[in-house]
Every structure is written in structure tokens, then in C-alpha cells.
C-alpha positions as CSV (number, residue, x, y, z in Angstrom):
1,X,-27.7,21.4,42.2
2,X,-29.4,18.8,39.9
3,X,-28.9,15.2,40.9
4,X,-27.4,13.4,37.9
5,X,-27.5,9.7,37.1
6,X,-24.7,7.6,38.6
7,X,-23.5,6.5,35.2
8,X,-22.3,10.0,34.5
9,X,-19.9,9.7,37.4
10,X,-18.3,6.5,35.9
11,X,-17.1,8.2,32.7
12,X,-15.0,11.1,31.6
13,X,-15.4,13.5,28.7
14,X,-13.3,12.6,25.6
15,X,-9.9,14.0,26.2
16,X,-9.2,14.0,22.5
17,X,-12.1,16.4,21.8
18,X,-11.2,18.4,24.9
19,X,-7.7,19.1,23.7
20,X,-8.9,19.8,20.2
21,X,-11.4,22.3,21.6
22,X,-8.7,24.0,23.7
23,X,-6.4,24.3,20.7
24,X,-9.4,25.7,18.7
25,X,-10.0,28.3,21.3
26,X,-6.4,29.4,21.2
27,X,-6.5,29.6,17.4
28,X,-9.7,31.7,17.6
29,X,-7.7,34.1,19.8
30,X,-5.1,34.5,17.0
31,X,-2.5,32.1,18.4
32,X,-0.7,29.9,15.9
33,X,-1.3,26.3,17.1
34,X,0.1,23.3,15.4
35,X,-2.6,20.7,16.0
36,X,-1.6,17.1,16.3
37,X,-4.6,16.1,18.4
38,X,-7.4,15.5,15.8
39,X,-7.9,12.0,14.6
40,X,-9.2,12.9,11.1
41,X,-7.6,13.1,7.7
42,X,-6.9,16.7,6.6
43,X,-7.9,15.7,3.0
44,X,-11.2,16.8,1.7
45,X,-14.0,14.3,1.0
46,X,-13.6,13.2,-2.7
47,X,-15.8,15.2,-5.0
48,X,-17.6,12.2,-6.4
49,X,-18.9,11.4,-2.8
50,X,-20.0,15.0,-2.2
51,X,-21.7,15.1,-5.6
52,X,-23.7,11.9,-4.7
53,X,-25.0,13.4,-1.5
54,X,-25.9,16.7,-3.3
55,X,-27.8,14.7,-6.0
56,X,-29.6,12.8,-3.3
57,X,-30.7,16.0,-1.7
58,X,-31.9,17.4,-5.0
59,X,-34.0,14.3,-5.5
60,X,-35.6,14.7,-2.1
61,X,-33.7,12.2,0.0
62,X,-34.4,14.2,3.1
63,X,-36.8,11.8,5.0
64,X,-36.4,9.0,7.4
65,X,-34.8,5.8,6.1
66,X,-34.9,2.3,7.5
67,X,-33.5,2.4,11.0
68,X,-30.7,-0.1,9.9
69,X,-29.7,2.0,6.9
70,X,-30.8,2.1,3.3
71,X,-30.9,-1.2,1.6
72,X,-28.5,-0.3,-1.2
73,X,-25.8,0.8,1.3
74,X,-26.2,-2.4,3.4
75,X,-25.9,-4.5,0.2
76,X,-22.8,-2.5,-0.9
77,X,-21.2,-3.3,2.5
78,X,-21.9,-7.0,2.1
79,X,-20.4,-6.8,-1.5
80,X,-17.3,-5.1,-0.1
81,X,-16.7,-7.9,2.3
82,X,-17.4,-10.5,-0.3
83,X,-15.0,-8.9,-2.7
84,X,-12.2,-8.1,-0.3
85,X,-12.3,-11.1,2.1
86,X,-14.5,-13.7,0.5
87,X,-17.1,-13.4,3.3
88,X,-20.8,-13.9,2.7
89,X,-23.1,-11.6,4.7
90,X,-26.7,-10.7,4.1
91,X,-28.1,-7.2,4.3
92,X,-29.9,-8.3,7.5
93,X,-26.5,-8.8,9.1
94,X,-25.6,-5.2,8.6
95,X,-26.5,-2.2,10.8
96,X,-25.5,1.3,9.5
97,X,-25.1,3.8,12.3
98,X,-24.0,7.4,13.0
99,X,-20.3,6.6,12.8
100,X,-18.3,3.6,13.9
101,X,-18.3,4.9,17.4
102,X,-22.1,4.7,17.4
103,X,-21.8,1.1,16.0
104,X,-19.5,0.1,18.9
105,X,-21.8,1.7,21.4
106,X,-24.9,0.0,20.1
107,X,-23.4,-3.4,20.0
108,X,-22.0,-3.1,23.6
109,X,-25.4,-1.9,24.8
110,X,-27.0,-4.9,23.1
111,X,-24.7,-7.6,24.5
112,X,-23.3,-6.5,27.9
113,X,-25.1,-7.3,31.2
114,X,-24.0,-5.8,34.5
115,X,-20.7,-7.3,35.7
116,X,-19.7,-8.7,32.3
117,X,-16.0,-8.3,31.6
118,X,-14.8,-6.5,28.5
119,X,-11.2,-7.4,27.7
120,X,-9.3,-4.5,26.1
121,X,-5.6,-4.6,25.0
122,X,-3.9,-1.4,26.2
123,X,-3.1,1.2,25.0
124,X,-6.6,1.5,23.6
125,X,-8.9,4.0,22.0
126,X,-10.2,6.3,24.7
127,X,-13.9,5.4,24.3
128,X,-13.7,1.6,24.7
129,X,-13.5,1.5,28.5
130,X,-16.2,4.2,29.0
131,X,-18.5,2.5,26.5
132,X,-18.1,-0.7,28.5
133,X,-18.9,1.1,31.7
134,X,-22.0,2.8,30.3
135,X,-23.3,-0.7,29.4
136,X,-22.7,-1.9,32.9
137,X,-19.6,-3.9,32.0
138,X,-16.2,-4.1,33.7
139,X,-13.2,-3.1,31.5
140,X,-10.3,-5.5,31.9
141,X,-7.1,-4.2,30.4
142,X,-4.2,-6.2,29.0
143,X,-1.1,-4.0,29.1
144,X,1.2,-4.1,26.1
145,X,4.4,-2.2,25.5
146,X,7.1,-1.1,23.1
147,X,9.0,-4.4,23.4
148,X,6.2,-6.2,21.6
149,X,5.3,-3.3,19.3
150,X,2.2,-2.7,21.4
151,X,0.8,-6.1,20.3
152,X,-0.9,-8.4,22.7
153,X,0.5,-11.9,23.0
154,X,-1.8,-14.9,22.9
155,X,-0.7,-16.1,26.3
156,X,-1.6,-12.7,27.8
157,X,-5.1,-12.9,26.2
158,X,-5.5,-16.5,27.5
159,X,-4.6,-15.5,31.0
160,X,-7.2,-12.6,30.9
161,X,-10.2,-14.6,29.8
162,X,-12.5,-15.9,32.5
163,X,-16.1,-17.2,32.6
164,X,-17.2,-13.6,33.1
165,X,-15.6,-12.4,29.9
166,X,-18.3,-11.3,27.5
167,X,-16.4,-9.3,24.9
168,X,-12.9,-9.1,23.6
169,X,-12.0,-5.9,21.8
170,X,-9.5,-6.0,18.9
171,X,-8.3,-2.9,17.0
172,X,-5.9,-3.4,14.2
173,X,-4.5,-1.0,13.0
174,X,-4.7,0.5,16.4
175,X,-5.5,3.9,17.7
176,X,-3.3,5.3,19.3
177,X,-0.3,3.1,18.6
178,X,-0.6,2.3,14.9
179,X,0.2,-1.3,15.8
180,X,-1.1,-4.1,13.4
181,X,-1.4,-7.9,13.8
182,X,-0.1,-9.9,10.9
183,X,-1.6,-13.1,9.7
184,X,0.2,-15.4,12.1
185,X,-0.3,-13.2,15.1
186,X,-4.1,-13.0,14.3
187,X,-4.3,-16.7,13.9
188,X,-2.6,-17.3,17.2
189,X,-5.1,-15.0,18.9
190,X,-8.0,-16.7,17.1
191,X,-6.8,-20.1,18.5
192,X,-7.0,-18.7,22.0
193,X,-10.5,-17.2,21.3
194,X,-11.8,-20.5,19.9
195,X,-11.4,-22.1,23.4
196,X,-13.8,-19.6,24.9
197,X,-17.4,-18.5,24.4
198,X,-16.9,-14.8,24.4
199,X,-17.9,-12.4,21.7
200,X,-15.2,-10.5,19.7
201,X,-15.7,-6.9,18.6
202,X,-13.2,-6.2,15.8
203,X,-12.8,-2.5,15.2
204,X,-11.3,-2.3,11.7
205,X,-11.9,1.4,11.0
206,X,-8.2,1.9,9.9
207,X,-8.0,-1.3,7.8
208,X,-7.2,0.6,4.6
209,X,-4.5,2.8,6.1
210,X,-1.4,0.6,6.3
211,X,2.2,1.0,5.1
212,X,5.2,-0.8,3.7
213,X,3.2,-3.5,2.0
214,X,1.6,-4.7,5.2
215,X,-1.3,-7.1,4.5
216,X,-4.5,-6.6,6.6
217,X,-6.3,-9.9,7.4
218,X,-9.9,-10.3,8.6
219,X,-10.4,-12.3,11.7
220,X,-13.6,-14.1,10.3
221,X,-11.9,-14.9,7.0
222,X,-8.9,-16.4,8.8
223,X,-11.0,-18.3,11.3
224,X,-14.5,-19.0,10.0
225,X,-15.3,-20.9,13.3
226,X,-15.4,-17.5,15.0
227,X,-18.0,-16.0,12.6
228,X,-21.0,-16.5,14.9
229,X,-19.2,-14.7,17.7
230,X,-17.5,-11.9,15.9
231,X,-18.9,-8.4,15.1
232,X,-17.0,-6.4,12.6
233,X,-17.0,-2.6,13.0
234,X,-16.0,-0.3,10.2
235,X,-17.1,2.9,8.5
236,X,-16.2,5.6,5.9
237,X,-14.8,8.3,8.2
238,X,-11.1,7.5,7.9
239,X,-10.6,5.8,4.5
240,X,-12.6,8.4,2.6
241,X,-12.0,11.6,4.7
242,X,-15.7,11.6,5.8
243,X,-15.4,12.1,9.6
244,X,-18.2,14.7,9.8
245,X,-20.6,12.6,7.7
246,X,-21.0,10.2,10.6
247,X,-21.5,6.9,8.9
248,X,-20.3,3.6,10.4
249,X,-21.5,0.1,10.4
250,X,-21.5,-3.3,12.1
251,X,-21.6,-6.7,10.5
252,X,-22.2,-9.8,12.5
253,X,-24.6,-12.5,13.8
254,X,-28.2,-11.6,12.9
255,X,-29.4,-11.7,16.5
256,X,-26.8,-9.2,17.7
257,X,-27.3,-6.9,14.8
258,X,-31.1,-7.0,15.4
259,X,-30.6,-6.2,19.1
260,X,-28.2,-3.3,18.3
261,X,-30.8,-2.1,15.8
262,X,-33.4,-2.0,18.5
263,X,-31.0,0.1,20.6
264,X,-30.5,2.5,17.7
265,X,-34.2,2.7,17.0
266,X,-34.7,4.2,20.5
267,X,-31.8,6.6,20.3
268,X,-31.0,8.1,16.9
269,X,-33.3,6.2,14.5
270,X,-31.6,6.1,11.1
271,X,-28.3,7.7,10.2
272,X,-28.6,10.9,8.1
273,X,-30.3,10.0,4.8
274,X,-28.2,11.9,2.3
275,X,-25.0,11.0,4.2
276,X,-25.8,7.4,3.5
277,X,-26.0,8.3,-0.2
278,X,-22.5,9.6,0.0
279,X,-21.3,6.5,1.8
280,X,-22.8,4.3,-0.9
281,X,-20.8,6.2,-3.5
282,X,-17.7,5.9,-1.3
283,X,-17.9,2.1,-1.1
284,X,-19.2,1.3,-4.6
285,X,-17.4,3.9,-6.6
286,X,-13.8,4.0,-7.8
287,X,-11.2,3.7,-5.1
288,X,-8.5,5.9,-6.7
289,X,-8.2,8.5,-3.9
290,X,-7.3,6.0,-1.1
291,X,-3.8,4.9,-2.3
292,X,-2.9,8.6,-2.9
293,X,-3.9,9.5,0.6
294,X,-2.1,6.5,2.1
295,X,1.1,7.4,0.2
296,X,1.0,10.9,1.6
297,X,0.4,9.5,5.1
298,X,3.4,7.3,4.7
299,X,5.7,10.3,4.0
300,X,4.3,12.1,7.0
301,X,4.8,9.1,9.2
302,X,8.4,8.7,8.2
303,X,9.0,12.4,8.7
304,X,7.4,12.7,12.2
305,X,9.1,9.5,13.4
306,X,12.5,10.7,12.3
307,X,12.0,14.2,13.8
308,X,10.6,12.8,17.1
309,X,13.5,10.5,17.6
310,X,15.9,13.4,17.1
311,X,14.4,15.1,20.2
312,X,16.3,14.2,23.5
313,X,14.0,12.5,26.0
314,X,11.5,11.2,23.4
315,X,11.5,7.8,21.8
316,X,9.1,7.0,18.9
317,X,8.3,3.6,17.3
318,X,7.3,3.5,13.6
319,X,3.7,2.5,13.3
320,X,2.4,0.0,10.7
321,X,-1.0,1.6,10.2
322,X,-3.5,4.4,11.1
323,X,-2.1,7.9,11.2
324,X,-0.8,8.3,14.8
325,X,2.5,8.0,16.5
326,X,2.7,7.3,20.2
327,X,6.1,8.4,21.4
328,X,7.4,7.6,24.9
329,X,8.1,10.8,26.8
330,X,9.2,9.4,30.1
331,X,12.7,10.8,29.4
332,X,11.2,14.3,30.0
333,X,9.8,13.4,33.5
334,X,11.5,15.1,36.3
335,X,12.5,18.1,34.2
336,X,11.2,21.6,35.0
337,X,9.7,24.3,32.8
338,X,11.0,27.8,32.9
339,X,8.0,28.6,35.2
340,X,9.3,26.0,37.7
341,X,6.7,23.3,37.1
342,X,8.1,19.8,37.2
343,X,6.8,17.4,34.4
344,X,5.7,14.1,36.0
345,X,3.0,12.7,33.7
346,X,2.1,12.6,30.0
347,X,-0.6,15.2,30.8
348,X,2.1,17.5,32.3
349,X,4.1,17.2,29.1
350,X,1.1,17.7,26.8
351,X,0.2,20.9,28.8
352,X,3.7,22.2,28.6
353,X,3.9,21.6,24.9
354,X,0.6,23.4,24.3
355,X,1.6,26.4,26.5
356,X,5.3,26.7,25.6
357,X,5.5,25.3,22.0
358,X,1.9,26.0,20.9
359,X,1.6,22.4,19.9
360,X,-1.5,20.3,20.7
361,X,-1.3,16.6,21.3
362,X,-3.2,14.1,23.4
363,X,-1.7,12.8,26.7
364,X,-1.6,9.0,27.1
365,X,-3.4,8.6,30.3
366,X,-6.9,8.1,28.8
367,X,-5.4,5.7,26.3
368,X,-4.1,3.6,29.2
369,X,-0.5,4.7,29.2
370,X,1.5,6.6,31.8
371,X,4.4,7.1,29.5
372,X,3.2,8.2,26.1
373,X,1.6,11.0,24.1
374,X,-0.4,10.6,20.9
375,X,0.3,12.8,17.9
376,X,-1.8,12.6,14.8
377,X,0.1,13.0,11.5
378,X,-3.1,13.6,9.6
379,X,-1.8,17.1,8.9
380,X,0.5,18.7,6.4
381,X,4.3,18.0,6.2
382,X,4.8,21.7,6.8
383,X,2.9,21.5,10.1
384,X,4.7,18.3,11.1
385,X,8.1,19.9,10.5
386,X,7.1,23.2,12.2
387,X,5.5,21.4,15.2
388,X,8.5,19.1,15.8
389,X,10.9,22.1,15.6
390,X,8.8,23.8,18.2
391,X,8.8,20.7,20.4
392,X,12.6,20.4,20.1
393,X,13.0,24.1,21.1
394,X,10.6,23.7,24.0
395,X,12.3,20.6,25.3
396,X,15.7,22.4,25.1
397,X,14.3,25.0,27.6
398,X,13.5,22.3,30.2
399,X,15.8,22.3,33.2
């Protein structure tokens, strides 16, 4: 058997993609699966964006670009942050990568040394801890719960920071909980961070998908003193239904961006040329599609929260952003399936729902929770209603 690198033993495959693949296999076998696992909008990419990419192809935009991304796209990103948050970045402060996940990976590779701590509020997006491990870092989790709406308290952050802390991860709106930090909460966190010398990695990929009039605030705009220590991560995948285009970006201190660019130059080189043309149109063009999509997501959120809370043994908070719910399923623990298997973990519950209800969702273990399951409501109202009915029927069969 081939001897593999030790780093491969530190990490696990993406459970989200694994569940989606399992659901896809069942679908290919002709089984009707309601898929709540995929973290991507079910809307099509707007036609104007697709047309821009097609036009770029027709004009011969099929060659390498600058490793850091085409200049017009990097300029458009700086314009976006100037327009929306009053922040002044140069194109040299921007690195365009193959998705926001790639942006996060590049930055962590550029700034983490072996033994450096990466502080991560939990529940967290599944890749944060493994990315930290791959960079030689030590993930340090700050547990949060339903009592605080899955939001980290400043005192908890303060207690977690040590001289070994190199990076603090912030994700608002959050995947998997949908939790968001309001202005006062973000300011209180910033006050804690100002007392330390760590870097802040702000994953803002869901910043346009918020509900009920919630106002998203940018950490650097709120606290300019943190600018030289904050790297902003964003992309076009979620806001413009462009997950497969793989375009994300990082903005931050020039030395960090340059170092992350060096990492990228030795791995992928530039992001796909014509996909960058599509991203340019997404950011610079009219933004009419986004509010339509968000209004639809809000309807879906309200529906799935109501239906989930009507199922005995399940309790679901209403998220403020993103397109996930993270219901607590501990009320199902100890119950037995008709096959006699006792449900003891979120993974057990997720497996039962896939087998019995033909509903795919992602168990909470890899998000840092032993009590929850993540459901994506980036799917139709019809599927949400059908899936929740199936779950209710499956739960009723438990003994």
C-alpha cells in the first residue's frame, strides 16, 4: 500500500460533498430524494452574467491571466467596497482565486506557522478546521449555543486568545447556523481584538443574503484600526448563483495578499479566464436579481422553520442570514428505527432520514455540534414541504 503524507491523516473528506454524492447516487438509481444538503442556490446564474462569459470566449479570452486575477475585476472589487462600505483598497490589495474556499486556503497557507492557533467560533463551516490543520495550525474552538443565537460573546473570545493565537475566524452570516452579528455585537468583538495582535479572517460570503431588514456591517469599516490585520473574504458564488464558476477573492494588507498570491501561483495559477469576465459583470452590472432571490429565500426560511418546529423532537431557531437552518435533534436521541437501530448522534439521525424518509441533510458533527443537523433551504418550496412531511412521517415511526 502506498505510504501517504501525514497531513492526509489529519483531515477528513468534506461531509457535505459526501452526503450530496450519496444522495446523487440514489437519485441516479431512480429514487426520489429531497436534497437539503447542497449549499448552493437553486436559481440559475443571471443571463447577463452568462452572456458576458460567452462574449469573452468569443473574443478569445481563453489564455492565462494575471495570477491575482484580471485588473478590471480587481478594480471592480475595490469599487464595490468603496461604494458599499466606504473602504479604500487598491487593486494590489485584492487576490482573485478559484472560489472563496480557495481564498481562505491561500491566506491560511500564507500566514500560519506550525503550532499557531486558529480561533474558530463553533458551530463552524466544515472546512475551517481542516484548512488550519493543513497549514500546520491548531484549531481552537469557541462553542456557542442556541441560548445566544449561536453568537460568540466578547468575553468568550477574550478568554480564548493567547500569545499563540495567529488567526481569528469570523463568519457572519454563518454557515451552518445563519447567525449574524449586529453592529453593537461586532463592535464589542472588535474591541477585544484591538487588544491583541492576531490576524482576523472575515468570511463574508453570505453578506448579501440577510432577512427582516438586518443590516450587515463590515468589520474594517466599523473599526479602521483593525484594517492592517483583517483579511476580507468574499465571492460571487452565493449572491449571484455562481457556485460552479469558482470565483472568490481576498482583500487585505498588501503583504498578506502578495504572499497568498505566491501560494496561488504555485498551485492553480490564475482563476479561469472567462469565469472572471462573468464575475466582472456580476459585480459591476445591475443588481436586480439579488433582492428577488433573497425574498424567495425568506419565504423558504419561514416555511422550513415553521414545519421543522412542528415535528416532535426537533427544535429550530430562525436564522438571520444565509440559507441554512440548524435544528436541534437531540429530542430524537434514544429512539429506535423500525430496524431496531438506536439513534444516538446527529449522524445516526441523518442516516435514518436518508434511508427512511429519502431526505438528505448534513449531520452536525463536522460543523462542531453533537446535537444538530444542517438543512439547506436553497431549494423549492415544494421540496421543502415534501421533505418536511417525509421527516415528520419518519419521526412518527421511531419507537
